[in-house]
MARBA-3410 file (N, C-alpha, C, O; in Angstrom, 1 decimal):
136
27.1,79.7,-3.0,26.0,79.3,-2.1,24.2,79.6,-2.6,23.6,80.7,-2.9 ~ 23.7,78.3,-2.4,22.5,77.8,-2.6,21.4,78.3,-1.2,21.5,77.8,-0.1 ~ 20.6,79.4,-1.5,19.3,79.2,-0.5,18.5,78.0,-1.1,17.9,77.9,-2.2 ~ 18.6,77.1,-0.1,17.3,75.7,-0.1,16.1,76.7,0.6,15.1,76.9,0.0 ~ 16.3,77.3,1.7,15.0,77.2,2.7,15.1,78.4,3.5,16.1,78.7,4.3
13.9,79.2,3.3,14.3,80.6,4.6,12.6,81.1,5.1,11.5,81.1,4.5 ~ 13.0,81.2,6.1,11.6,82.3,6.3,11.9,83.2,7.8,12.9,83.9,7.9 ~ 11.1,83.3,8.8,11.7,84.4,9.4,12.4,83.5,10.9,13.0,84.0,11.8 ~ 12.1,82.1,10.9,13.6,81.5,11.7,14.6,80.7,11.6,15.2,80.1,12.6 ~ 14.9,80.4,10.0,15.9,80.0,10.1,16.4,80.1,8.1,15.5,80.3,7.3
17.8,80.1,7.7,18.0,79.8,6.9,18.7,78.4,6.5,19.4,77.8,7.2 ~ 18.5,78.2,5.2,19.1,76.6,5.3,20.1,77.0,3.6,19.4,77.0,2.6 ~ 21.1,77.1,3.6,21.9,77.0,2.5,23.0,76.2,2.0,23.7,75.9,2.9 ~ 23.4,75.7,1.0,24.5,75.0,0.4,25.6,75.2,-0.1,25.7,76.1,-0.9 ~ 26.8,74.3,0.2,27.3,75.0,-0.8,28.5,73.8,-1.3,29.2,73.1,-0.5
28.5,73.7,-2.7,29.0,72.3,-3.3,30.6,72.2,-3.3,31.2,71.2,-3.6 ~ 31.1,73.1,-3.0,32.8,73.0,-3.0,33.3,72.2,-1.5,34.1,71.2,-1.4 ~ 32.8,72.8,-0.6,32.5,71.8,1.0,31.6,71.5,1.0,30.9,72.1,1.9 ~ 30.8,70.5,0.2,29.7,69.9,0.3,29.3,70.1,1.3,29.0,69.1,1.9 ~ 29.0,71.1,1.9,27.9,72.2,3.4,27.0,72.4,2.9,26.7,72.9,1.8
26.2,71.6,4.3,24.7,72.6,4.2,24.6,73.1,5.9,24.8,72.4,6.9 ~ 24.2,74.7,5.7,24.0,75.5,6.5,22.6,76.1,7.3,21.7,76.7,6.7 ~ 22.8,75.9,8.7,21.4,76.0,9.2,21.8,77.3,10.3,22.4,77.1,11.4 ~ 21.3,78.7,9.4,21.7,79.6,10.2,19.9,80.0,10.8,19.0,79.9,10.0 ~ 19.8,80.3,12.3,18.8,80.3,13.3,18.9,81.6,13.1,20.0,82.2,13.0
17.3,82.3,13.1,17.5,83.8,13.5,16.3,84.2,14.0,15.9,85.3,13.7 ~ 15.6,83.3,15.0,14.7,83.4,15.9,14.7,82.9,17.3,15.1,81.8,17.4 ~ 14.2,83.4,18.4,14.6,82.5,19.6,13.2,81.8,19.9,13.0,80.9,20.7 ~ 12.3,82.2,19.0,10.8,81.7,19.8,10.3,81.0,18.6,9.7,81.5,17.6 ~ 10.6,79.5,18.8,10.0,78.5,17.7,9.0,77.3,18.7,9.0,77.0,19.9
8.2,77.0,17.4,7.5,76.4,18.0,8.1,74.8,17.5,9.1,74.8,16.8 ~ 7.4,73.7,17.9,8.3,72.6,17.7,8.4,72.1,16.2,9.4,71.4,15.9 ~ 7.2,72.7,15.2,7.3,72.5,13.8,8.2,73.6,13.5,9.0,73.3,12.6 ~ 8.2,74.6,13.8,9.3,75.6,12.7,10.5,75.1,13.6,11.4,76.0,13.3 ~ 11.1,74.3,14.3,12.2,74.2,14.6,13.0,72.8,13.8,14.2,72.7,13.5
11.5,71.3,13.4,11.8,70.6,13.0,11.9,71.0,11.2,12.6,70.4,10.5 ~ 11.0,71.9,10.9,10.9,72.0,9.1,12.5,72.4,8.2,12.7,72.2,7.0 ~ 13.4,72.9,9.2,15.1,73.4,8.2,15.8,71.9,8.5,16.7,71.6,7.7 ~ 15.3,71.0,9.5,15.9,69.7,9.8,15.5,68.6,8.8,16.1,67.6,8.5 ~ 14.1,69.2,8.4,13.4,68.0,7.3,13.7,68.6,6.4,14.5,67.7,6.3
13.8,69.3,5.5,14.2,70.0,4.5,15.7,69.6,4.4,16.1,69.2,3.4 ~ 16.4,69.7,5.3,18.0,69.4,5.3,18.2,67.8,4.7,19.0,67.5,3.8 ~ 17.2,66.9,5.4,17.0,65.6,5.9,17.2,64.9,3.9,17.9,64.1,3.3 ~ 15.7,66.1,3.5,15.7,65.9,2.0,16.4,66.0,1.3,16.3,65.2,0.3 ~ 17.3,66.9,1.3,18.5,67.4,0.6,19.5,66.8,-0.2,19.9,66.8,-1.4
19.6,66.2,1.5,20.8,65.2,1.7,20.7,64.1,1.1,21.6,63.2,1.2 ~ 19.5,63.9,0.4,18.5,62.7,-0.9,19.5,63.2,-2.2,20.2,62.4,-2.9 ~ 19.6,64.3,-2.4,19.5,64.9,-4.0,21.2,65.2,-4.1,21.8,65.0,-5.1 ~ 21.6,65.5,-2.9,23.4,66.1,-3.3,24.3,65.7,-1.9,23.9,65.8,-0.7 ~ 25.5,65.3,-2.3,26.4,64.4,-1.5,26.4,65.8,-0.5,26.2,67.0,-0.9
26.6,65.5,1.0,26.7,66.6,2.1,27.2,65.8,2.9,26.6,64.8,3.5 ~ 28.5,66.3,3.0,29.5,65.6,3.9,29.7,66.4,5.1,30.2,65.9,6.1 ~ 29.2,67.9,5.3,29.6,69.0,6.6,28.4,69.7,6.6,27.8,70.1,5.6 ~ 28.0,70.0,8.0,26.9,70.5,8.1,27.4,71.3,9.6,27.9,70.8,10.6 ~ 26.9,73.0,9.1,26.8,73.9,10.3,25.5,74.4,10.7,24.5,74.7,10.0
25.9,74.2,12.3,24.4,75.2,12.8,24.6,76.2,13.6,24.6,76.1,14.8 ~ 24.7,77.1,13.0,24.5,78.4,13.7,23.5,79.0,14.5,22.5,79.5,14.0 ~ 23.7,78.9,15.5,22.7,78.9,17.0,23.2,80.3,17.8,22.8,80.7,18.9 ~ 23.9,80.7,17.1,24.2,82.3,17.8,23.0,83.2,18.2,23.0,84.0,19.2 ~ 22.0,83.0,17.2,20.4,83.9,17.3,19.3,83.1,18.2,18.5,83.6,19.0
19.3,81.8,18.1,18.7,80.7,18.8,18.7,81.0,20.1,19.8,81.2,20.7 ~ 17.6,81.1,20.7,17.0,80.7,21.8,17.4,79.8,22.8,18.6,79.4,22.7 ~ 16.6,79.3,23.9,17.0,78.5,24.7,15.9,77.3,23.6,15.0,77.6,22.9 ~ 16.5,75.6,23.8,15.9,75.1,23.2,15.1,73.6,24.0,15.7,72.7,24.6 ~ 13.5,73.7,23.7,13.3,72.7,25.1,14.2,71.3,24.8,15.1,71.1,24.1
13.6,70.3,25.8,14.1,69.4,25.4,13.5,68.3,24.9,14.3,67.3,24.8 ~ 12.3,68.1,24.6,11.3,67.6,23.4,11.9,68.0,22.5,12.0,67.1,21.7 ~ 12.5,69.2,22.1,12.8,69.9,20.8,14.4,68.6,20.4,14.4,67.8,19.4 ~ 15.6,68.8,21.5,16.4,67.9,21.6,16.2,66.6,21.2,17.0,66.1,20.4 ~ 15.2,65.9,21.9,15.0,64.5,21.9,15.1,64.3,20.1,15.8,63.6,19.3
14.3,65.3,19.9,13.7,64.8,18.3,15.1,64.7,17.5,15.3,63.7,16.7 ~ 16.1,65.8,17.8,17.0,66.4,17.2,18.4,64.7,17.2,19.3,64.4,16.4 ~ 18.0,64.2,18.2,19.1,63.6,18.9,18.7,62.2,18.2,19.3,61.7,17.4 ~ 17.4,61.7,18.8,17.0,60.3,18.2,16.0,60.1,17.2,15.3,59.1,17.2 ~ 15.8,61.5,15.7,15.3,61.2,14.6,16.3,62.0,13.7,16.8,61.2,12.9
16.8,63.3,13.6,17.4,63.7,12.7,18.7,63.4,12.7,19.3,63.3,11.6 ~ 19.4,63.1,14.1,20.8,63.2,13.7,20.8,61.1,13.2,21.5,60.7,12.3 ~ 19.9,60.4,13.8,20.2,59.3,12.8,19.9,59.3,11.5,20.7,58.6,10.8 ~ 19.1,59.6,10.9,19.0,59.9,9.3,20.6,60.7,8.8,21.4,60.4,7.9 ~ 20.6,61.5,9.5,21.8,62.9,9.0,22.8,61.2,8.9,23.4,60.8,7.8
22.9,60.7,9.8,24.2,60.0,10.1,23.7,58.3,8.6,24.7,57.7,8.3 ~ 23.0,58.1,8.2,22.7,57.1,7.5,22.7,57.9,6.2,22.7,57.2,5.3 ~ 22.6,59.3,5.8,22.3,59.7,4.4,24.0,59.9,4.5,24.3,60.8,3.6 ~ 25.1,59.6,5.0,26.3,59.9,5.3,26.8,61.2,5.3,27.8,61.5,4.7 ~ 26.0,62.1,6.3,27.0,63.5,7.3,28.3,62.7,7.9,28.2,61.6,8.4
29.2,63.4,7.8,30.7,63.2,8.4,31.3,64.4,9.3,32.4,64.3,9.8 ~ 30.5,65.4,9.3,31.2,66.0,10.4,30.2,67.6,10.7,29.9,68.5,9.9 ~ 29.8,67.5,12.0,29.0,68.6,12.2,29.8,69.5,13.4,30.5,69.1,14.4 ~ 29.4,71.2,12.7,30.1,72.0,13.5,28.9,73.0,14.0,28.0,73.4,13.2 ~ 29.0,73.4,15.5,28.3,74.4,15.5,28.5,75.8,16.1,29.3,75.9,17.0
27.7,76.9,15.8,28.5,77.8,15.8,27.7,78.9,16.1,26.8,79.4,15.5 ~ 28.7,79.5,18.1,27.7,80.3,19.1,28.5,80.6,19.7,29.7,80.4,19.7 ~ 27.5,81.5,20.8,28.0,82.8,22.0,27.7,81.4,22.7,26.8,80.7,22.3 ~ 28.6,81.0,23.9,27.8,79.7,24.3,27.7,80.5,26.1,28.4,81.1,26.9 ~ 26.3,80.2,26.0,25.8,80.5,27.4,25.5,79.0,28.5,25.4,77.9,28.0
25.4,79.1,29.3,24.9,78.1,30.4,23.8,77.0,29.6,24.0,75.8,29.4 ~ 23.0,77.4,29.4,21.5,76.8,28.4,22.2,76.4,27.3,22.3,75.2,27.5 ~ 22.9,76.8,26.1,23.2,76.3,25.3,24.7,75.4,25.2,25.3,74.9,24.3 ~ 25.1,75.5,26.4,26.5,74.4,26.6,25.7,73.4,26.6,26.0,72.7,25.7 ~ 24.3,72.7,27.7,23.5,71.8,27.6,23.1,71.3,26.7,23.0,70.1,26.6
22.7,72.1,25.9,22.2,71.7,24.5,23.2,71.7,23.6,22.7,71.3,22.5 ~ 24.4,72.0,23.6,25.2,71.5,22.7,25.7,70.3,23.4,25.5,69.3,22.7 ~ 26.2,70.0,24.7,26.4,69.0,25.0,25.9,67.6,25.1,26.5,66.7,25.6 ~ 24.3,67.6,24.6,23.5,66.6,24.4,23.5,65.8,23.2,23.4,64.7,22.8 ~ 23.8,67.4,22.4,23.8,67.0,20.8,25.2,66.5,20.2,25.4,65.9,19.1
26.6,67.0,21.3,27.9,65.9,21.1,27.8,65.1,20.7,28.2,64.8,19.6 ~ 27.2,64.2,22.1,27.1,62.9,22.3,26.4,62.1,21.3,26.8,61.1,20.6 ~ 25.3,62.7,21.5,24.4,62.1,19.9,25.6,61.7,18.7,26.2,60.6,18.4 ~ 25.7,62.7,18.2,26.7,62.6,17.3,28.3,61.6,17.5,29.0,60.9,16.7 ~ 28.4,61.8,18.8,29.6,60.6,18.8,29.1,59.6,19.1,29.9,58.8,19.6
27.8,59.0,19.1,27.2,57.6,19.2,26.9,57.1,17.8,26.6,56.0,17.6 ~ 27.1,58.4,16.7,27.1,57.4,15.3,28.5,57.9,14.8,28.6,57.9,13.5 ~ 29.5,58.1,15.4,30.9,58.4,14.9,31.3,59.7,13.6,32.2,59.8,12.7 ~ 30.1,60.6,14.1,30.3,61.9,13.4,31.1,62.9,14.3,30.8,63.0,15.5 ~ 32.1,63.7,13.7,33.3,64.1,14.5,32.3,65.8,14.6,31.8,66.4,13.6
32.2,66.2,15.8,31.3,67.3,16.4,32.2,68.7,17.2,32.6,68.5,18.4 ~ 32.6,69.9,16.4,33.1,70.8,17.2,32.6,71.9,17.0,31.7,72.0,16.2 ~ 33.1,73.1,17.8,32.3,74.1,18.0,33.5,75.2,17.7,34.6,74.9,18.0 ~ 33.2,76.4,17.1,33.5,77.5,16.7,32.7,79.1,16.9,31.5,79.3,17.2 ~ 33.7,79.8,16.8,32.7,80.7,17.2,32.2,81.8,16.0,31.6,82.9,16.2
32.7,81.2,14.5,32.5,81.5,13.5,32.5,80.8,12.7,33.1,79.8,13.0 ~ 31.9,80.9,11.5,31.4,80.1,10.4,32.7,79.7,9.7,33.2,78.6,9.5 ~ 32.9,81.1,9.4,35.0,81.3,9.0,35.7,80.3,9.5,36.5,79.6,8.8 ~ 35.5,80.2,10.5,36.4,79.1,11.5,35.8,77.7,10.9,36.6,77.3,10.1 ~ 35.0,77.2,11.0,34.3,75.9,10.6,34.4,75.5,8.9,34.6,74.3,8.7
34.3,76.5,7.9,34.9,76.4,7.0,36.5,76.2,6.4,36.9,75.9,5.3 ~ 37.1,76.5,7.8,38.5,76.6,7.4,38.5,74.7,7.7,38.9,73.7,7.1 ~ 38.1,74.8,8.6,38.2,73.3,9.6,37.8,71.8,8.6,38.4,70.8,8.4 ~ 36.1,72.4,7.9,36.0,71.4,6.4,37.4,71.7,5.3,38.3,70.8,5.1 ~ 37.5,72.8,4.8,38.1,72.4,3.9,39.4,71.8,4.2,40.1,71.6,3.2
40.2,71.3,5.4,41.0,71.3,5.4,41.1,69.2,4.9,42.0,68.5,4.4 ~ 39.6,68.7,5.5,39.2,67.6,4.8,38.9,67.4,3.6,39.0,66.2,3.1 ~ 38.5,68.2,3.1,37.8,68.3,1.7,39.4,68.2,0.9,39.5,67.3,0.2 ~ 40.7,69.0,1.0,42.3,68.9,0.4,42.8,67.2,0.8,43.4,66.8,-0.2 ~ 42.8,66.4,1.5,43.0,65.5,1.9,42.0,63.9,1.1,42.3,62.8,1.1
40.8,64.6,0.4,40.1,63.4,0.2,40.1,63.4,-1.7,39.5,62.5,-2.3
END
């Protein structure tokens, strides 16, 4: 596993065997720029290495503003789809606010034909991704 980026708000890692980028959110108080930065780094990285799979671990992420989510849906998601992203997983302990955020992201992923699933752990997500890697 290679760490691509890390600060007090998020960590971004890459695992070559699963062609997997993972963002692990570490802080609930984010400015718009702090929210965008890991995604922008991930999108730039997708131009250098093959990325089929993506995990967003939002267990420690707070409530995300509609403005942030709109940017994710209208800018980051289309760019990721263009770059070849095939599958997205969210890892979360779901509450009503996260459920709303997740539902919106799910609808956005669906528009681009990207399967989106939720799991409680990163291990479950990796197991799901490995099934695709075995069959390719």
